[in-house]
C-alpha positions as CSV (number, residue, x, y, z in Angstrom):
1,M,-3.1,26.7,-9.7
2,G,-1.7,24.4,-7.1
3,M,1.9,24.3,-5.7
4,L,2.3,20.7,-7.1
5,D,0.8,21.2,-10.6
6,G,2.5,18.9,-13.1
7,K,4.0,16.7,-10.3
8,V,3.5,13.0,-9.8
9,A,3.4,11.5,-6.3
10,A,3.2,8.1,-4.7
11,V,1.9,7.8,-1.1
12,T,2.3,4.5,0.8
13,G,-0.3,3.8,3.5
14,G,-2.5,6.2,1.6
15,G,-5.8,4.5,2.4
16,N,-6.3,5.6,6.0
17,G,-5.4,8.3,8.6
18,I,-2.5,10.5,7.9
19,G,-1.7,8.8,4.6
20,R,-5.2,9.4,3.3
21,E,-5.0,13.1,4.1
22,V,-1.6,13.4,2.6
23,A,-2.8,11.8,-0.7
24,K,-5.8,14.1,-0.8
25,E,-3.8,17.3,-0.1
26,L,-1.1,16.4,-2.7
27,A,-4.0,15.9,-5.3
28,A,-5.6,19.2,-4.2
29,Q,-2.3,20.9,-4.8
30,G,-2.3,19.6,-8.4
31,A,-0.3,16.4,-8.2
32,K,-1.3,13.1,-9.9
33,V,-1.3,10.6,-7.1
34,V,-0.7,6.8,-6.9
35,V,-2.4,5.9,-3.6
36,N,-0.8,2.8,-2.2
37,D,-2.3,0.7,0.6
38,Y,-2.0,-3.1,1.1
39,G,-5.4,-3.1,2.9
40,V,-4.5,-4.4,6.4
41,T,-5.6,-3.8,10.0
42,V,-3.4,-1.8,12.4
43,D,-1.5,-5.0,13.3
44,G,-0.9,-6.0,9.7
45,R,-3.7,-8.6,9.0
46,K,-5.3,-8.5,5.6
47,E,-8.8,-6.9,5.2
48,E,-11.4,-7.7,2.5
49,A,-11.8,-4.2,1.2
50,N,-8.8,-2.1,0.1
51,P,-9.0,1.6,1.1
52,A,-6.7,2.7,-1.6
53,D,-9.5,2.3,-4.1
54,V,-11.8,4.4,-2.0
55,V,-9.3,7.2,-1.6
56,A,-8.3,7.3,-5.3
57,Q,-12.0,7.4,-6.2
58,A,-12.6,10.2,-3.8
59,I,-9.8,12.2,-5.3
60,R,-11.2,11.7,-8.8
61,A,-14.6,12.7,-7.6
62,T,-13.3,16.1,-6.6
63,G,-11.6,16.6,-10.0
64,G,-8.1,15.3,-9.1
65,V,-6.1,12.5,-10.8
66,A,-5.4,9.4,-8.8
67,V,-5.0,5.6,-9.2
68,A,-4.8,2.9,-6.6
69,N,-1.9,0.5,-5.8
70,Q,-2.4,-2.5,-3.6
71,M,1.1,-3.9,-3.4
72,D,3.0,-4.8,-0.2
73,I,5.7,-2.2,0.0
74,G,7.5,-4.3,2.6
75,T,8.8,-6.3,-0.3
76,V,11.3,-5.3,-3.0
77,K,8.7,-6.4,-5.6
78,G,6.0,-4.2,-4.1
79,G,8.3,-1.1,-3.8
80,Q,9.4,-1.5,-7.4
81,G,5.9,-2.1,-8.5
82,L,4.7,1.2,-6.9
83,V,7.4,3.2,-8.7
84,D,6.8,1.4,-12.0
85,Q,3.1,2.1,-11.8
86,A,3.7,5.8,-11.3
87,I,6.0,5.9,-14.3
88,S,3.8,3.8,-16.5
89,E,0.6,5.7,-15.6
90,F,2.0,9.3,-15.5
91,G,5.4,9.1,-17.2
92,K,7.6,9.9,-14.1
93,L,7.7,10.1,-10.3
94,D,8.5,13.4,-8.6
95,I,7.4,12.8,-5.0
96,L,7.5,9.7,-2.8
97,V,5.8,9.8,0.6
98,N,6.4,6.8,2.9
99,V,3.6,6.6,5.5
100,A,2.7,2.9,5.6
101,G,3.2,1.1,8.9
102,I,1.7,-1.4,11.4
103,L,1.9,-1.9,15.1
104,R,2.6,-5.1,17.1
105,D,3.0,-3.6,20.6
106,K,4.6,-5.6,23.4
107,M,7.1,-4.8,26.2
108,I,10.6,-5.9,25.1
109,F,10.7,-8.8,27.5
110,N,7.5,-10.2,26.0
111,M,8.0,-9.6,22.3
112,S,8.2,-12.5,19.9
113,E,10.6,-12.7,17.0
114,E,7.7,-12.5,14.6
115,E,6.3,-9.3,16.2
116,W,9.7,-7.7,16.0
117,D,10.4,-8.8,12.4
118,E,7.1,-7.8,10.9
119,V,7.1,-4.2,12.3
120,I,10.7,-3.7,11.1
121,R,9.8,-5.2,7.7
122,V,6.9,-2.9,7.0
123,H,8.3,0.3,8.4
124,L,12.1,0.2,7.9
125,K,12.4,-2.3,5.0
126,G,9.3,-0.7,3.5
127,H,11.1,2.6,3.3
128,Y,14.1,0.9,1.6
129,C,11.9,-1.0,-0.8
130,T,10.4,2.2,-2.2
131,I,13.3,4.6,-1.8
132,R,15.7,2.4,-3.7
133,P,13.8,2.4,-7.0
134,A,12.4,5.9,-6.5
135,S,15.9,7.4,-5.9
136,A,17.3,5.7,-8.9
137,H,14.6,7.2,-11.1
138,M,15.0,10.7,-9.5
139,R,18.8,10.5,-9.8
140,E,18.4,10.0,-13.5
141,R,16.0,12.9,-13.8
142,K,18.1,15.0,-11.3
143,A,14.9,16.1,-9.4
144,G,12.7,14.7,-6.7
145,R,11.3,14.8,-3.2
146,I,11.3,11.9,-0.7
147,I,9.4,12.4,2.5
148,N,9.7,9.7,5.2
149,F,7.6,9.2,8.3
150,S,9.3,8.7,11.6
151,S,7.5,9.1,15.0
152,G,7.9,10.6,18.4
153,A,8.3,6.9,19.4
154,A,11.9,7.2,18.1
155,L,12.6,9.3,21.2
156,G,11.3,6.5,23.5
157,A,8.0,4.7,23.9
158,P,7.5,1.9,26.4
159,G,5.7,-1.1,24.8
160,Q,6.9,-0.2,21.3
161,P,10.5,-1.3,21.1
162,N,10.1,-2.6,17.5
163,Y,8.2,0.4,16.3
164,G,10.5,2.9,18.1
165,A,13.6,1.1,16.7
166,A,12.2,1.3,13.2
167,K,11.2,4.9,13.4
168,A,14.6,5.9,14.8
169,A,16.3,4.0,12.0
170,I,14.2,5.8,9.5
171,I,15.7,9.1,10.7
172,G,19.2,7.6,10.1
173,L,18.1,6.4,6.6
174,T,16.7,9.9,5.9
175,Y,20.0,11.6,6.8
176,S,22.1,9.1,4.8
177,S,19.8,9.4,1.7
178,A,19.8,13.2,1.9
179,L,23.6,13.3,1.8
180,A,23.8,10.8,-1.0
181,L,21.2,12.4,-3.2
182,A,22.0,16.1,-2.6
183,K,24.1,16.5,-5.7
184,Y,21.2,15.1,-7.8
185,N,18.8,17.8,-6.7
186,V,16.7,15.3,-4.7
187,T,15.7,16.2,-1.1
188,V,15.0,13.7,1.6
189,N,13.2,14.7,4.9
190,A,11.4,13.0,7.7
191,I,8.2,13.8,9.4
192,M,7.3,13.2,13.1
193,P,3.5,13.5,13.0
194,G,1.0,13.9,15.8
195,A,-2.7,13.1,15.2
196,S,-5.5,10.7,16.1
197,T,-5.4,7.7,13.9
198,R,-6.1,3.9,14.0
199,M,-2.7,3.5,15.5
200,T,-3.2,5.9,18.4
201,D,-6.5,4.3,19.1
202,S,-4.7,1.0,19.8
203,I,-2.4,2.6,22.4
204,P,-3.7,2.6,26.0
205,Q,-4.1,6.1,27.4
206,G,-1.2,7.0,29.7
207,R,1.1,4.4,28.1
208,I,3.3,7.0,26.5
209,P,4.3,10.0,28.7
210,G,3.2,13.3,27.4
211,M,1.1,11.8,24.6
212,S,-2.7,11.7,24.7
213,F,-5.0,11.6,21.7
214,P,-8.8,11.3,21.5
215,N,-10.4,8.5,19.5
216,S,-9.8,9.0,15.8
217,H,-13.6,9.0,15.1
218,E,-13.8,12.2,17.2
219,A,-10.8,14.0,15.8
220,A,-12.3,15.5,12.7
221,G,-12.2,19.3,12.9
222,T,-10.1,19.3,16.1
223,I,-6.4,20.0,16.7
224,H,-5.9,16.2,16.5
225,D,-7.2,15.9,13.0
226,P,-4.7,14.0,10.7
227,R,-5.4,16.6,7.9
228,H,-3.1,19.1,9.8
229,V,-0.1,16.9,8.9
230,A,-0.8,17.0,5.2
231,P,0.1,20.7,4.4
232,V,3.6,20.2,5.9
233,V,4.1,17.2,3.6
234,A,2.8,19.1,0.6
235,F,5.1,22.0,1.3
236,L,8.2,19.8,1.6
237,A,7.1,18.2,-1.7
238,S,7.0,21.5,-3.5
239,D,9.6,23.5,-5.4
240,E,9.4,26.1,-2.5
241,A,11.2,23.6,-0.2
242,Q,14.2,22.9,-2.5
243,Y,16.6,24.2,0.2
244,I,15.3,21.8,2.9
245,S,16.9,18.4,3.1
246,G,18.2,16.0,5.7
247,Q,15.8,17.4,8.3
248,C,13.3,16.0,10.8
249,I,10.1,18.1,11.1
250,G,7.3,17.6,13.6
251,A,3.7,18.2,12.4
252,N,1.3,18.1,15.3
253,G,-2.0,20.0,15.2
254,Y,-1.2,23.7,14.6
255,R,2.5,23.2,15.6
256,V,5.4,22.7,13.3
257,T,8.7,21.8,14.9
258,L,12.2,21.6,13.5
259,Y,14.1,18.9,15.4
260,S,17.8,19.2,16.0
261,H,20.3,16.6,14.9
262,I,22.1,14.6,17.6
263,K,25.3,16.5,18.5
264,P,27.9,16.2,21.4
265,E,26.6,17.8,24.6
266,R,29.6,17.4,26.8
267,V,33.1,16.0,26.1
268,L,35.5,14.5,28.6
269,M,39.0,14.5,27.2
270,G,41.8,12.6,29.0
271,D,45.5,13.0,28.7
272,K,46.0,9.2,28.7
273,A,44.0,6.0,28.2
274,W,41.0,5.7,30.5
275,T,40.8,3.0,33.1
276,T,37.4,1.8,34.3
277,E,38.2,3.0,37.8
278,R,39.4,6.5,36.7
279,L,36.3,7.0,34.5
280,A,34.0,6.0,37.3
281,S,35.7,8.5,39.6
282,V,35.2,11.5,37.3
283,F,32.1,10.7,35.2
284,K,29.5,12.1,37.6
285,G,31.3,15.4,38.2
286,T,32.0,16.0,34.5
287,L,29.6,14.4,32.0
288,G,26.8,14.5,34.5
289,G,25.2,13.0,37.5
290,D,21.8,14.3,36.5
291,L,21.3,12.1,33.4
292,K,17.7,11.0,33.0
293,L,15.8,8.6,30.8
294,P,14.8,10.1,27.4
295,R,11.1,11.0,27.0
296,M,8.9,11.6,24.0
297,L,8.4,15.3,23.2
């Protein structure tokens, strides 16, 4: 007996890395899985073979139930198609996991409009395109789990302004959706993962402070193995996690982290309208002269 027996799940970006391990773990826990992957390189260029077929076949070979989906979830048609396939194949959709994403890394002063737009489309719009139809279905059934993927890049990553912006926005989308869907018994949470994947392979070592991963081909069986992220996702997808919603949870190796929501740290209250000069004269001694640039955790 698995913790997800009788459940139906859809996993975007399920053909590689973390998405692949999530799809396999959900299936191992008893869920029927629709494995979505558009079949692209890390920077979003189409490949000949589609890994969704490979992962779905691997799940079936171990006794699980899975089908492949190759639609582009950065489009409304693709997001709707994913949800429709889950319902047509298995009668319902209980769990949506949004992992799919690409990278087009550049410093902000060198980034093209196309590099900005495509990353925002796949990550942020991709979450909208799947959550909108999935949440409508879950709202009708008054049950469901939506698990989004953010990133430590949301806390600041030089050379990834498009990716960091999308991942920070996904946290906001998660909070908003959690509040909207709470009365329908649908939970919405975000994951900040840490693992060696095709994406981390593309980032030069030392580019991001405090972050260093070995090559993904060497990660299997180590603390950097993507499979360590999967149990956190499977737990959040289970009935045991009914009380958890609107949260951002880190899953990095053997460490699971609950991140705090943004809240006021210090408040400066005036007794009349502020002038620029008056604010400048008191800011350092009240709100702080020790403010530093944010860093990834």
